[in-house]
C-alpha positions in Angstrom: 1.7 -5.6 -2.8 5.0 -4.6 -4.2 5.2 -1.3 -6.0 7.9 0.8 -7.6 8.5 4.3 -6.5 8.5 6.6 -9.6 9.2 10.0 -8.2 10.3 11.3 -4.8 10.7 14.9 -3.9 12.2 15.8 -0.5 10.8 18.6 1.7 13.9 19.6 3.7 12.0 21.7 6.3 10.0 18.7 7.6 12.1 15.8 6.5 9.3 14.2 4.5 9.4 12.7 1.0 6.4 13.0 -1.4 6.5 9.8 -3.4 4.4 8.8 -6.5 4.2 5.0 -6.7 3.1 2.8 -9.6 0.6 0.1 -8.7 0.9 -1.6 -12.1 -1.2 1.1 -13.8 0.8 4.2 -14.6 -2.4 6.2 -15.1 -3.3 5.6 -11.4 -0.4 6.6 -9.3 -0.6 6.7 -5.5 0.9 9.7 -3.6 2.5 8.5 -0.4 4.3 10.6 2.2 7.3 8.9 3.7 9.8 9.9 6.3 12.3 7.1 5.8 15.9 8.2 5.2 16.5 5.5 2.5 13.5 6.1 0.2 14.7 6.9 -3.3 13.4 7.3 -6.8 13.0 4.0 -8.7 13.2 1.8 -5.6 11.0 -1.3 -5.5 9.2 -1.1 -2.1 6.4 -2.8 -0.2 3.3 -0.6 0.0 0.2 -1.0 2.2 -2.6 0.7 0.3 -5.6 2.4 2.0 -7.7 -0.3 3.8 -4.8 -2.6 4.5 -4.5 -3.7 8.2 -1.1 -4.1 9.8 -0.1 -5.5 13.2 2.9 -3.4 14.4 4.9 -4.4 17.5 5.2 -1.7 20.1 8.9 -1.3 20.9 8.5 -0.6 24.6 5.7 -3.0 25.6 6.2 -5.6 22.9 2.4 -5.8 22.3 0.9 -5.7 18.8 -0.8 -2.6 17.8 -3.4 -2.9 15.0 -3.2 -0.2 12.4 -5.6 0.3 9.5 -4.1 2.3 6.7 -6.2 5.4 5.9 -6.0 8.2 3.4 -4.5 11.1 5.5 -2.9 14.5 5.3 0.7 15.0 6.6 1.9 18.6 6.7 -0.5 19.6 4.0 0.2 16.7 1.6 -2.2 13.8 0.9 -0.9 10.3 1.6 -2.7 7.4 0.0 -0.9 4.5 1.8 2.3 3.6 3.6 5.7 2.5 2.3 6.6 -0.3 4.7 9.7 -1.2 6.7 10.7 -4.7 7.8 9.2 -4.0 11.2 5.9 -2.9 9.8 5.7 -6.2 7.8 6.6 -8.3 10.9 10.0 -9.2 9.6 12.0 -7.5 12.3 11.5 -5.9 15.7 13.0 -2.6 14.6 14.0 -1.0 11.4 16.0 2.1 10.4 14.2 2.6 7.0 11.9 1.1 4.4 12.5 -2.4 2.9 13.9 -2.1 -0.6 13.7 -5.1 -3.0 16.1 -6.0 -5.8 15.6 -4.1 -9.1 14.1 -7.1 -10.9 11.2 -7.5 -8.5 7.9 -7.3 -10.5 5.8 -4.2 -10.0 2.4 -5.1 -8.7 3.4 -8.5 -7.3 2.8 -9.7 -3.8 5.5 -9.2 -1.2 5.3 -12.9 -0.2 6.4 -13.9 -3.7 9.9 -12.5 -3.1 13.0 -14.3 -1.8 12.8 -15.5 1.7 10.0 -13.2 3.0 7.5 -16.1 3.6 10.2 -18.1 5.4 11.2 -15.2 7.5 7.6 -14.6 8.6 7.2 -18.3 9.5 10.4 -18.2 11.5 8.9 -15.4 13.6 5.7 -17.5 14.1 3.6 -15.4 11.7 1.4 -17.2 9.3 -0.2 -15.4 6.3 -3.2 -17.0 4.7 -2.9 -17.6 1.0 -5.7 -16.0 -0.9 -8.0 -18.6 -2.5 -8.9 -18.1 -6.1 -12.5 -17.2 -6.7 -14.4 -19.8 -8.6 -17.2 -18.4 -10.7 -19.7 -21.0 -11.8 -21.6 -20.4 -15.1 -25.2 -19.5 -14.7 -27.5 -22.3 -15.5 -29.2 -22.0 -18.8 -33.0 -22.5 -19.1 -34.1 -24.8 -21.9 
């Protein structure tokens, strides 16, 4: 999902940023702790919410490490997800910061709907299944 960072406050002593992100419902903001140097207020960023599973490539071994995003506490602050870099999304082997989208990217939209993201994943041999719409059949009526 693509979200928009609303507020970011920096904690200089531990180089972490406390970010509040909008998931398309301003009444339900997520607090996410991020250490990336390029995170900024108002940025449109990809976010993995709690429960999301990522496959992250280990830099030394090159093997994929499976990571399930959990609610956690970092230096006393609650984090309800992860703001992702290109490496965490499988778009690059390494990354120096989070992936930031153009300012007109829709809040709450899927990352794969933007630019060349799907093509870049395919070029790296990564396929992402397209979610199938749920079909709800009407209940039969009794006559």
